[in-house]
N, CA, C and O atoms as a CHARMM CRD file, in Angstrom:
* protein
*
  332
    1    1 MET  N     43.67200  15.48200 -30.56400 PROA 1      0.00000
    2    1 MET  CA    42.56500  15.00300 -29.76600 PROA 1      0.00000
    3    1 MET  C     42.14900  16.07100 -28.75700 PROA 1      0.00000
    4    1 MET  O     40.96000  16.26300 -28.50300 PROA 1      0.00000
    5    2 GLY  N     43.11100  16.74900 -28.19700 PROA 2      0.00000
    6    2 GLY  CA    42.81400  17.80500 -27.23400 PROA 2      0.00000
    7    2 GLY  C     41.94300  18.89800 -27.82100 PROA 2      0.00000
    8    2 GLY  O     41.00600  19.36900 -27.17600 PROA 2      0.00000
    9    3 LYS  N     42.25100  19.30100 -29.04300 PROA 3      0.00000
   10    3 LYS  CA    41.46200  20.33900 -29.70400 PROA 3      0.00000
   11    3 LYS  C     40.03700  19.86400 -29.96200 PROA 3      0.00000
   12    3 LYS  O     39.07700  20.61200 -29.77300 PROA 3      0.00000
   13    4 ALA  N     39.91100  18.61400 -30.39400 PROA 4      0.00000
   14    4 ALA  CA    38.57900  18.06300 -30.67000 PROA 4      0.00000
   15    4 ALA  C     37.74700  17.98300 -29.39600 PROA 4      0.00000
   16    4 ALA  O     36.55900  18.30200 -29.40800 PROA 4      0.00000
   17    5 CYS  N     38.36700  17.55800 -28.29500 PROA 5      0.00000
   18    5 CYS  CA    37.64400  17.49400 -27.01300 PROA 5      0.00000
   19    5 CYS  C     37.21000  18.88000 -26.56300 PROA 5      0.00000
   20    5 CYS  O     36.08100  19.07400 -26.11400 PROA 5      0.00000
   21    6 LYS  N     38.11400  19.83500 -26.68800 PROA 6      0.00000
   22    6 LYS  CA    37.78800  21.20000 -26.28500 PROA 6      0.00000
   23    6 LYS  C     36.63800  21.75100 -27.13300 PROA 6      0.00000
   24    6 LYS  O     35.71300  22.36800 -26.60600 PROA 6      0.00000
   25    7 ALA  N     36.70100  21.52500 -28.43300 PROA 7      0.00000
   26    7 ALA  CA    35.64300  22.00700 -29.33200 PROA 7      0.00000
   27    7 ALA  C     34.29900  21.34700 -29.02400 PROA 7      0.00000
   28    7 ALA  O     33.24700  21.96000 -29.20100 PROA 7      0.00000
   29    8 ALA  N     34.33900  20.08800 -28.56200 PROA 8      0.00000
   30    8 ALA  CA    33.10700  19.36000 -28.24600 PROA 8      0.00000
   31    8 ALA  C     32.61900  19.63600 -26.83100 PROA 8      0.00000
   32    8 ALA  O     31.54900  19.17100 -26.43700 PROA 8      0.00000
   33    9 GLY  N     33.40300  20.39300 -26.06600 PROA 9      0.00000
   34    9 GLY  CA    33.00600  20.70500 -24.69700 PROA 9      0.00000
   35    9 GLY  C     33.29300  19.60100 -23.70000 PROA 9      0.00000
   36    9 GLY  O     32.74000  19.60000 -22.60000 PROA 9      0.00000
   37   10 VAL  N     34.15500  18.65700 -24.06800 PROA 10     0.00000
   38   10 VAL  CA    34.51600  17.56600 -23.17100 PROA 10     0.00000
   39   10 VAL  C     35.59000  18.07800 -22.22000 PROA 10     0.00000
   40   10 VAL  O     36.66800  18.49000 -22.64900 PROA 10     0.00000
   41   11 VAL  N     35.28500  18.04900 -20.92500 PROA 11     0.00000
   42   11 VAL  CA    36.23600  18.52200 -19.92200 PROA 11     0.00000
   43   11 VAL  C     36.33200  17.50900 -18.78600 PROA 11     0.00000
   44   11 VAL  O     35.40300  16.73600 -18.55000 PROA 11     0.00000
   45   12 GLY  N     37.44400  17.52200 -18.10000 PROA 12     0.00000
   46   12 GLY  CA    37.61000  16.68600 -16.92400 PROA 12     0.00000
   47   12 GLY  C     37.98200  15.24100 -17.19100 PROA 12     0.00000
   48   12 GLY  O     38.01200  14.43000 -16.26500 PROA 12     0.00000
   49   13 VAL  N     38.26400  14.90600 -18.43200 PROA 13     0.00000
   50   13 VAL  CA    38.70600  13.55100 -18.76100 PROA 13     0.00000
   51   13 VAL  C     39.89800  13.63100 -19.70100 PROA 13     0.00000
   52   13 VAL  O     40.09000  14.62000 -20.40800 PROA 13     0.00000
   53   14 THR  N     40.68400  12.58100 -19.69100 PROA 14     0.00000
   54   14 THR  CA    41.84200  12.52300 -20.57100 PROA 14     0.00000
   55   14 THR  C     41.54700  11.60400 -21.75500 PROA 14     0.00000
   56   14 THR  O     40.53800  10.89900 -21.77700 PROA 14     0.00000
   57   15 PHE  N     42.43000  11.62500 -22.71600 PROA 15     0.00000
   58   15 PHE  CA    42.30300  10.72100 -23.85700 PROA 15     0.00000
   59   15 PHE  C     42.26400   9.27300 -23.37900 PROA 15     0.00000
   60   15 PHE  O     41.48700   8.46900 -23.89400 PROA 15     0.00000
   61   16 ASN  N     43.10300   8.93800 -22.39200 PROA 16     0.00000
   62   16 ASN  CA    43.12400   7.56800 -21.87500 PROA 16     0.00000
   63   16 ASN  C     41.80400   7.21000 -21.19900 PROA 16     0.00000
   64   16 ASN  O     41.35400   6.06800 -21.29400 PROA 16     0.00000
   65   17 ASP  N     41.17600   8.17100 -20.51700 PROA 17     0.00000
   66   17 ASP  CA    39.85200   7.92300 -19.93600 PROA 17     0.00000
   67   17 ASP  C     38.85800   7.56500 -21.03300 PROA 17     0.00000
   68   17 ASP  O     38.07000   6.63100 -20.88800 PROA 17     0.00000
   69   18 LEU  N     38.90000   8.30400 -22.11800 PROA 18     0.00000
   70   18 LEU  CA    37.96900   8.06500 -23.21900 PROA 18     0.00000
   71   18 LEU  C     38.22400   6.71500 -23.87400 PROA 18     0.00000
   72   18 LEU  O     37.27800   6.02200 -24.24900 PROA 18     0.00000
   73   19 ARG  N     39.48900   6.33300 -24.01500 PROA 19     0.00000
   74   19 ARG  CA    39.81200   5.02400 -24.59200 PROA 19     0.00000
   75   19 ARG  C     39.31400   3.90600 -23.69200 PROA 19     0.00000
   76   19 ARG  O     38.77500   2.91000 -24.17500 PROA 19     0.00000
   77   20 GLY  N     39.49200   4.06700 -22.38900 PROA 20     0.00000
   78   20 GLY  CA    39.02100   3.05100 -21.44600 PROA 20     0.00000
   79   20 GLY  C     37.50600   2.92600 -21.46900 PROA 20     0.00000
   80   20 GLY  O     36.96100   1.82300 -21.41400 PROA 20     0.00000
   81   21 THR  N     36.83400   4.06300 -21.55000 PROA 21     0.00000
   82   21 THR  CA    35.37700   4.04700 -21.63000 PROA 21     0.00000
   83   21 THR  C     34.91900   3.37500 -22.91000 PROA 21     0.00000
   84   21 THR  O     33.95900   2.60500 -22.90300 PROA 21     0.00000
   85   22 ALA  N     35.60000   3.66100 -24.00300 PROA 22     0.00000
   86   22 ALA  CA    35.26700   3.01300 -25.27400 PROA 22     0.00000
   87   22 ALA  C     35.45800   1.50600 -25.15900 PROA 22     0.00000
   88   22 ALA  O     34.61400   0.74000 -25.62500 PROA 22     0.00000
   89   23 ALA  N     36.55600   1.07100 -24.54300 PROA 23     0.00000
   90   23 ALA  CA    36.80900  -0.35900 -24.37300 PROA 23     0.00000
   91   23 ALA  C     35.69100  -1.01000 -23.56500 PROA 23     0.00000
   92   23 ALA  O     35.22900  -2.10000 -23.90100 PROA 23     0.00000
   93   24 THR  N     35.26500  -0.35000 -22.51900 PROA 24     0.00000
   94   24 THR  CA    34.19800  -0.88000 -21.67500 PROA 24     0.00000
   95   24 THR  C     32.88600  -0.98500 -22.43300 PROA 24     0.00000
   96   24 THR  O     32.22200  -2.02100 -22.39300 PROA 24     0.00000
   97   25 ARG  N     32.51600   0.06800 -23.11200 PROA 25     0.00000
   98   25 ARG  CA    31.25200   0.05800 -23.85000 PROA 25     0.00000
   99   25 ARG  C     31.25300  -0.98700 -24.95600 PROA 25     0.00000
  100   25 ARG  O     30.23900  -1.63800 -25.20600 PROA 25     0.00000
  101   26 LEU  N     32.38400  -1.14200 -25.61100 PROA 26     0.00000
  102   26 LEU  CA    32.49300  -2.16700 -26.63900 PROA 26     0.00000
  103   26 LEU  C     32.33900  -3.56100 -26.03700 PROA 26     0.00000
  104   26 LEU  O     31.66200  -4.41300 -26.61300 PROA 26     0.00000
  105   27 ALA  N     32.95400  -3.79700 -24.89800 PROA 27     0.00000
  106   27 ALA  CA    32.84600  -5.10100 -24.24000 PROA 27     0.00000
  107   27 ALA  C     31.40800  -5.38100 -23.82200 PROA 27     0.00000
  108   27 ALA  O     30.92600  -6.50600 -23.95400 PROA 27     0.00000
  109   28 LEU  N     30.73500  -4.37100 -23.32400 PROA 28     0.00000
  110   28 LEU  CA    29.36000  -4.55000 -22.85800 PROA 28     0.00000
  111   28 LEU  C     28.38700  -4.88800 -23.98200 PROA 28     0.00000
  112   28 LEU  O     27.33800  -5.48300 -23.73500 PROA 28     0.00000
  113   29 VAL  N     28.72500  -4.51500 -25.20700 PROA 29     0.00000
  114   29 VAL  CA    27.84600  -4.86700 -26.32900 PROA 29     0.00000
  115   29 VAL  C     28.32400  -6.12300 -27.05200 PROA 29     0.00000
  116   29 VAL  O     27.80700  -6.47500 -28.11100 PROA 29     0.00000
  117   30 GLY  N     29.31900  -6.79500 -26.46700 PROA 30     0.00000
  118   30 GLY  CA    29.73300  -8.08600 -26.99500 PROA 30     0.00000
  119   30 GLY  C     30.94400  -8.09800 -27.89600 PROA 30     0.00000
  120   30 GLY  O     31.24400  -9.13100 -28.49300 PROA 30     0.00000
  121   31 ALA  N     31.65500  -6.98600 -28.01900 PROA 31     0.00000
  122   31 ALA  CA    32.86700  -6.97400 -28.83300 PROA 31     0.00000
  123   31 ALA  C     33.93400  -7.84700 -28.17100 PROA 31     0.00000
  124   31 ALA  O     34.05800  -7.86600 -26.94600 PROA 31     0.00000
  125   32 THR  N     34.69200  -8.55800 -28.98100 PROA 32     0.00000
  126   32 THR  CA    35.77800  -9.37900 -28.44900 PROA 32     0.00000
  127   32 THR  C     36.93900  -8.48800 -28.04400 PROA 32     0.00000
  128   32 THR  O     37.01600  -7.32300 -28.43200 PROA 32     0.00000
  129   33 GLU  N     37.83500  -9.05500 -27.25900 PROA 33     0.00000
  130   33 GLU  CA    39.02200  -8.29800 -26.85800 PROA 33     0.00000
  131   33 GLU  C     39.84700  -7.89600 -28.07500 PROA 33     0.00000
  132   33 GLU  O     40.39500  -6.79500 -28.11900 PROA 33     0.00000
  133   34 ALA  N     39.93800  -8.78300 -29.06300 PROA 34     0.00000
  134   34 ALA  CA    40.69100  -8.46500 -30.28000 PROA 34     0.00000
  135   34 ALA  C     40.03300  -7.31000 -31.03300 PROA 34     0.00000
  136   34 ALA  O     40.72300  -6.42100 -31.53300 PROA 34     0.00000
  137   35 GLU  N     38.71000  -7.32000 -31.11400 PROA 35     0.00000
  138   35 GLU  CA    38.00500  -6.22000 -31.78100 PROA 35     0.00000
  139   35 GLU  C     38.23600  -4.90600 -31.03800 PROA 35     0.00000
  140   35 GLU  O     38.47200  -3.86500 -31.65200 PROA 35     0.00000
  141   36 ILE  N     38.16500  -4.97000 -29.72200 PROA 36     0.00000
  142   36 ILE  CA    38.37900  -3.76300 -28.91400 PROA 36     0.00000
  143   36 ILE  C     39.78500  -3.22700 -29.13000 PROA 36     0.00000
  144   36 ILE  O     39.97500  -2.02600 -29.32200 PROA 36     0.00000
  145   37 ALA  N     40.76800  -4.11600 -29.10000 PROA 37     0.00000
  146   37 ALA  CA    42.16000  -3.70000 -29.28700 PROA 37     0.00000
  147   37 ALA  C     42.36200  -3.04500 -30.64800 PROA 37     0.00000
  148   37 ALA  O     43.11500  -2.07900 -30.77100 PROA 37     0.00000
  149   38 THR  N     41.69800  -3.56500 -31.65700 PROA 38     0.00000
  150   38 THR  CA    41.82500  -2.99700 -32.99800 PROA 38     0.00000
  151   38 THR  C     41.28900  -1.57300 -33.03900 PROA 38     0.00000
  152   38 THR  O     41.87300  -0.70200 -33.68400 PROA 38     0.00000
  153   39 ILE  N     40.19000  -1.34100 -32.35900 PROA 39     0.00000
  154   39 ILE  CA    39.57700  -0.01200 -32.37300 PROA 39     0.00000
  155   39 ILE  C     40.32200   0.98200 -31.48800 PROA 39     0.00000
  156   39 ILE  O     40.54500   2.12600 -31.88300 PROA 39     0.00000
  157   40 THR  N     40.70800   0.54200 -30.28800 PROA 40     0.00000
  158   40 THR  CA    41.29900   1.48000 -29.32700 PROA 40     0.00000
  159   40 THR  C     42.81100   1.62600 -29.45100 PROA 40     0.00000
  160   40 THR  O     43.39300   2.59400 -28.96100 PROA 40     0.00000
  161   41 GLY  N     43.43800   0.66000 -30.10800 PROA 41     0.00000
  162   41 GLY  CA    44.89400   0.71300 -30.23100 PROA 41     0.00000
  163   41 GLY  C     45.62900   0.10200 -29.05300 PROA 41     0.00000
  164   41 GLY  O     46.85500   0.18600 -28.98200 PROA 41     0.00000
  165   42 HSD  N     44.90500  -0.51000 -28.12800 PROA 42     0.00000
  166   42 HSD  CA    45.54100  -1.20200 -27.01200 PROA 42     0.00000
  167   42 HSD  C     46.06100  -2.55900 -27.48400 PROA 42     0.00000
  168   42 HSD  O     45.64700  -3.06400 -28.52800 PROA 42     0.00000
  169   43 SER  N     46.96400  -3.13700 -26.71200 PROA 43     0.00000
  170   43 SER  CA    47.34300  -4.53400 -26.92800 PROA 43     0.00000
  171   43 SER  C     46.24200  -5.40100 -26.32100 PROA 43     0.00000
  172   43 SER  O     45.42200  -4.91600 -25.54100 PROA 43     0.00000
  173   44 LEU  N     46.22800  -6.67600 -26.67800 PROA 44     0.00000
  174   44 LEU  CA    45.25100  -7.58100 -26.05500 PROA 44     0.00000
  175   44 LEU  C     45.43100  -7.60500 -24.54300 PROA 44     0.00000
  176   44 LEU  O     44.45400  -7.59800 -23.79400 PROA 44     0.00000
  177   45 ARG  N     46.66300  -7.63200 -24.10400 PROA 45     0.00000
  178   45 ARG  CA    46.94600  -7.61400 -22.67100 PROA 45     0.00000
  179   45 ARG  C     46.42400  -6.32000 -22.04500 PROA 45     0.00000
  180   45 ARG  O     45.88000  -6.33200 -20.94100 PROA 45     0.00000
  181   46 GLY  N     46.59300  -5.21400 -22.75300 PROA 46     0.00000
  182   46 GLY  CA    46.10200  -3.93100 -22.25000 PROA 46     0.00000
  183   46 GLY  C     44.59500  -3.89600 -22.13100 PROA 46     0.00000
  184   46 GLY  O     44.05100  -3.37700 -21.15600 PROA 46     0.00000
  185   47 VAL  N     43.91600  -4.45400 -23.13600 PROA 47     0.00000
  186   47 VAL  CA    42.44800  -4.50800 -23.08400 PROA 47     0.00000
  187   47 VAL  C     42.00700  -5.33000 -21.88300 PROA 47     0.00000
  188   47 VAL  O     41.12800  -4.91100 -21.13000 PROA 47     0.00000
  189   48 ARG  N     42.61600  -6.50400 -21.70200 PROA 48     0.00000
  190   48 ARG  CA    42.25100  -7.35800 -20.56200 PROA 48     0.00000
  191   48 ARG  C     42.47600  -6.63100 -19.24700 PROA 48     0.00000
  192   48 ARG  O     41.63500  -6.68400 -18.34900 PROA 48     0.00000
  193   49 ALA  N     43.59800  -5.96100 -19.13700 PROA 49     0.00000
  194   49 ALA  CA    43.90500  -5.25100 -17.89100 PROA 49     0.00000
  195   49 ALA  C     42.90100  -4.13900 -17.61300 PROA 49     0.00000
  196   49 ALA  O     42.43800  -3.97800 -16.48400 PROA 49     0.00000
  197   50 ILE  N     42.57100  -3.38200 -18.63600 PROA 50     0.00000
  198   50 ILE  CA    41.60200  -2.29800 -18.47100 PROA 50     0.00000
  199   50 ILE  C     40.25000  -2.84600 -18.03400 PROA 50     0.00000
  200   50 ILE  O     39.65200  -2.35700 -17.07600 PROA 50     0.00000
  201   51 LEU  N     39.78100  -3.85300 -18.73500 PROA 51     0.00000
  202   51 LEU  CA    38.46600  -4.40100 -18.43200 PROA 51     0.00000
  203   51 LEU  C     38.44100  -5.06700 -17.06600 PROA 51     0.00000
  204   51 LEU  O     37.48100  -4.90800 -16.31100 PROA 51     0.00000
  205   52 ASP  N     39.47800  -5.80100 -16.75000 PROA 52     0.00000
  206   52 ASP  CA    39.52100  -6.52200 -15.48500 PROA 52     0.00000
  207   52 ASP  C     39.71400  -5.59400 -14.29000 PROA 52     0.00000
  208   52 ASP  O     39.01900  -5.71700 -13.28100 PROA 52     0.00000
  209   53 THR  N     40.64300  -4.68200 -14.40800 PROA 53     0.00000
  210   53 THR  CA    41.02600  -3.86500 -13.26700 PROA 53     0.00000
  211   53 THR  C     40.10400  -2.68700 -13.00500 PROA 53     0.00000
  212   53 THR  O     39.76900  -2.39700 -11.85700 PROA 53     0.00000
  213   54 HSD  N     39.69900  -2.01500 -14.05600 PROA 54     0.00000
  214   54 HSD  CA    39.04900  -0.73100 -13.84900 PROA 54     0.00000
  215   54 HSD  C     37.57100  -0.66400 -14.16200 PROA 54     0.00000
  216   54 HSD  O     36.87300   0.20300 -13.63600 PROA 54     0.00000
  217   55 TYR  N     37.08400  -1.53400 -14.98600 PROA 55     0.00000
  218   55 TYR  CA    35.75300  -1.27800 -15.50200 PROA 55     0.00000
  219   55 TYR  C     34.74700  -2.38600 -15.24200 PROA 55     0.00000
  220   55 TYR  O     33.79300  -2.18300 -14.49000 PROA 55     0.00000
  221   56 LEU  N     34.93100  -3.53100 -15.83400 PROA 56     0.00000
  222   56 LEU  CA    33.87300  -4.53500 -15.83800 PROA 56     0.00000
  223   56 LEU  C     33.54600  -5.07200 -14.45700 PROA 56     0.00000
  224   56 LEU  O     32.39900  -5.43300 -14.19300 PROA 56     0.00000
  225   57 SER  N     34.52700  -5.13100 -13.57700 PROA 57     0.00000
  226   57 SER  CA    34.24800  -5.63200 -12.23600 PROA 57     0.00000
  227   57 SER  C     33.31500  -4.69800 -11.46400 PROA 57     0.00000
  228   57 SER  O     32.72500  -5.09600 -10.46000 PROA 57     0.00000
  229   58 CYS  N     33.18500  -3.48500 -11.92400 PROA 58     0.00000
  230   58 CYS  CA    32.33600  -2.50600 -11.24300 PROA 58     0.00000
  231   58 CYS  C     31.04000  -2.22800 -11.98500 PROA 58     0.00000
  232   58 CYS  O     30.26500  -1.37200 -11.55800 PROA 58     0.00000
  233   59 ASP  N     30.78600  -2.91700 -13.06800 PROA 59     0.00000
  234   59 ASP  CA    29.61500  -2.60600 -13.87500 PROA 59     0.00000
  235   59 ASP  C     28.44600  -3.50200 -13.49400 PROA 59     0.00000
  236   59 ASP  O     28.48200  -4.70400 -13.75800 PROA 59     0.00000
  237   60 PRO  N     27.41300  -2.94200 -12.88000 PROA 60     0.00000
  238   60 PRO  CA    26.27800  -3.76000 -12.44900 PROA 60     0.00000
  239   60 PRO  C     25.52300  -4.41500 -13.60500 PROA 60     0.00000
  240   60 PRO  O     24.82800  -5.40900 -13.39500 PROA 60     0.00000
  241   61 LYS  N     25.64700  -3.87700 -14.82300 PROA 61     0.00000
  242   61 LYS  CA    24.96500  -4.47200 -15.96700 PROA 61     0.00000
  243   61 LYS  C     25.43400  -5.90200 -16.21200 PROA 61     0.00000
  244   61 LYS  O     24.65000  -6.74400 -16.64800 PROA 61     0.00000
  245   62 LEU  N     26.69800  -6.18300 -15.93700 PROA 62     0.00000
  246   62 LEU  CA    27.21100  -7.53400 -16.13800 PROA 62     0.00000
  247   62 LEU  C     26.59600  -8.50400 -15.14600 PROA 62     0.00000
  248   62 LEU  O     26.23200  -9.62300 -15.50700 PROA 62     0.00000
  249   63 GLY  N     26.48000  -8.08200 -13.91300 PROA 63     0.00000
  250   63 GLY  CA    25.82800  -8.92500 -12.91600 PROA 63     0.00000
  251   63 GLY  C     24.37300  -9.16000 -13.26300 PROA 63     0.00000
  252   63 GLY  O     23.87300 -10.28000 -13.14600 PROA 63     0.00000
  253   64 ASP  N     23.69000  -8.10700 -13.68900 PROA 64     0.00000
  254   64 ASP  CA    22.28600  -8.23600 -14.09600 PROA 64     0.00000
  255   64 ASP  C     22.15400  -9.21600 -15.25700 PROA 64     0.00000
  256   64 ASP  O     21.22900 -10.02700 -15.29000 PROA 64     0.00000
  257   65 SER  N     23.07800  -9.13700 -16.20400 PROA 65     0.00000
  258   65 SER  CA    23.05300 -10.03000 -17.36100 PROA 65     0.00000
  259   65 SER  C     23.25500 -11.47800 -16.93200 PROA 65     0.00000
  260   65 SER  O     22.57300 -12.37600 -17.42700 PROA 65     0.00000
  261   66 ALA  N     24.17700 -11.70300 -16.02500 PROA 66     0.00000
  262   66 ALA  CA    24.43600 -13.06300 -15.55100 PROA 66     0.00000
  263   66 ALA  C     23.21300 -13.63000 -14.83600 PROA 66     0.00000
  264   66 ALA  O     22.85400 -14.78900 -15.04400 PROA 66     0.00000
  265   67 ILE  N     22.58300 -12.83000 -14.00800 PROA 67     0.00000
  266   67 ILE  CA    21.38800 -13.29200 -13.29200 PROA 67     0.00000
  267   67 ILE  C     20.25900 -13.58300 -14.27300 PROA 67     0.00000
  268   67 ILE  O     19.55300 -14.58000 -14.12300 PROA 67     0.00000
  269   68 ALA  N     20.08100 -12.72900 -15.27000 PROA 68     0.00000
  270   68 ALA  CA    19.03000 -12.94800 -16.27200 PROA 68     0.00000
  271   68 ALA  C     19.25900 -14.25500 -17.00800 PROA 68     0.00000
  272   68 ALA  O     18.30900 -14.99500 -17.26400 PROA 68     0.00000
  273   69 LYS  N     20.50800 -14.54800 -17.35100 PROA 69     0.00000
  274   69 LYS  CA    20.81900 -15.81000 -18.02100 PROA 69     0.00000
  275   69 LYS  C     20.50800 -17.00300 -17.12000 PROA 69     0.00000
  276   69 LYS  O     19.96500 -18.01100 -17.57100 PROA 69     0.00000
  277   70 LEU  N     20.85700 -16.87300 -15.85700 PROA 70     0.00000
  278   70 LEU  CA    20.57500 -17.93600 -14.90900 PROA 70     0.00000
  279   70 LEU  C     19.06900 -18.16200 -14.79300 PROA 70     0.00000
  280   70 LEU  O     18.60400 -19.30200 -14.78200 PROA 70     0.00000
  281   71 GLU  N     18.32200 -17.08300 -14.70900 PROA 71     0.00000
  282   71 GLU  CA    16.86900 -17.18900 -14.58400 PROA 71     0.00000
  283   71 GLU  C     16.22700 -17.78100 -15.83600 PROA 71     0.00000
  284   71 GLU  O     15.20500 -18.46200 -15.74700 PROA 71     0.00000
  285   72 ARG  N     16.81400 -17.52900 -16.98700 PROA 72     0.00000
  286   72 ARG  CA    16.29200 -18.10500 -18.24000 PROA 72     0.00000
  287   72 ARG  C     16.67600 -19.56600 -18.38100 PROA 72     0.00000
  288   72 ARG  O     16.14700 -20.27000 -19.24100 PROA 72     0.00000
  289   73 GLY  N     17.59200 -20.02400 -17.54400 PROA 73     0.00000
  290   73 GLY  CA    18.02100 -21.41300 -17.60100 PROA 73     0.00000
  291   73 GLY  C     18.85300 -21.72200 -18.82200 PROA 73     0.00000
  292   73 GLY  O     18.65500 -22.75500 -19.46100 PROA 73     0.00000
  293   74 THR  N     19.79100 -20.83600 -19.16000 PROA 74     0.00000
  294   74 THR  CA    20.60200 -21.04400 -20.35300 PROA 74     0.00000
  295   74 THR  C     21.60900 -22.16400 -20.19600 PROA 74     0.00000
  296   74 THR  O     22.18200 -22.62500 -21.18300 PROA 74     0.00000
  297   75 GLU  N     21.83100 -22.60400 -18.98300 PROA 75     0.00000
  298   75 GLU  CA    22.78200 -23.69500 -18.77700 PROA 75     0.00000
  299   75 GLU  C     22.12600 -24.99900 -19.18300 PROA 75     0.00000
  300   75 GLU  O     21.00100 -25.27700 -18.76700 PROA 75     0.00000
  301   76 SER  N     22.79900 -25.79700 -19.98000 PROA 76     0.00000
  302   76 SER  CA    22.23100 -27.06700 -20.41200 PROA 76     0.00000
  303   76 SER  C     22.22200 -28.04800 -19.24300 PROA 76     0.00000
  304   76 SER  O     23.03900 -27.91600 -18.33200 PROA 76     0.00000
  305   77 PRO  N     21.32500 -29.01900 -19.24600 PROA 77     0.00000
  306   77 PRO  CA    21.18100 -29.95100 -18.12700 PROA 77     0.00000
  307   77 PRO  C     22.45100 -30.73300 -17.79400 PROA 77     0.00000
  308   77 PRO  O     22.64300 -31.11200 -16.63900 PROA 77     0.00000
  309   78 ASP  N     23.31400 -30.98300 -18.76500 PROA 78     0.00000
  310   78 ASP  CA    24.52000 -31.75900 -18.49300 PROA 78     0.00000
  311   78 ASP  C     25.67300 -30.91400 -17.97900 PROA 78     0.00000
  312   78 ASP  O     26.74900 -31.44400 -17.70500 PROA 78     0.00000
  313   79 GLN  N     25.47000 -29.61900 -17.84400 PROA 79     0.00000
  314   79 GLN  CA    26.51300 -28.74000 -17.31100 PROA 79     0.00000
  315   79 GLN  C     26.13800 -28.35700 -15.89000 PROA 79     0.00000
  316   79 GLN  O     25.42300 -27.37600 -15.68600 PROA 79     0.00000
  317   80 SER  N     26.59500 -29.09600 -14.92300 PROA 80     0.00000
  318   80 SER  CA    26.27800 -28.76700 -13.54600 PROA 80     0.00000
  319   80 SER  C     27.15900 -27.62400 -13.07800 PROA 80     0.00000
  320   80 SER  O     28.24200 -27.39100 -13.61400 PROA 80     0.00000
  321   81 MET  N     26.67900 -26.92700 -12.08400 PROA 81     0.00000
  322   81 MET  CA    27.46200 -25.81900 -11.51300 PROA 81     0.00000
  323   81 MET  C     28.58100 -26.42900 -10.67700 PROA 81     0.00000
  324   81 MET  O     28.34100 -27.25400  -9.79500 PROA 81     0.00000
  325   82 ARG  N     29.79700 -26.01000 -10.96700 PROA 82     0.00000
  326   82 ARG  CA    30.95700 -26.52600 -10.24700 PROA 82     0.00000
  327   82 ARG  C     31.55100 -25.41400  -9.41000 PROA 82     0.00000
  328   82 ARG  O     31.68200 -24.27800  -9.86500 PROA 82     0.00000
  329   83 VAL  N     31.90400 -25.74600  -8.19900 PROA 83     0.00000
  330   83 VAL  CA    32.51500 -24.76100  -7.30100 PROA 83     0.00000
  331   83 VAL  C     33.92600 -25.14900  -7.03300 PROA 83     0.00000
  332   83 VAL  O     34.62900 -24.45500  -6.29800 PROA 83     0.00000
């Protein structure tokens, strides 16, 4: 992997950085945790930890998506918001 990164001009990141980025991008396009784990080689627990701790909580696209869904009124009338 190191040789491939060097040949491609990828610098300043590690293999684990690239795996985490792949996990994040896959999640953002709707891949399940199981699908992500299959591609990246992480365990399901590892995928959850990566997404929860390092990536998705900081991704503004997820917040934008949630607001867009709310504005479209995707919640059915019998599902009230519970706090």
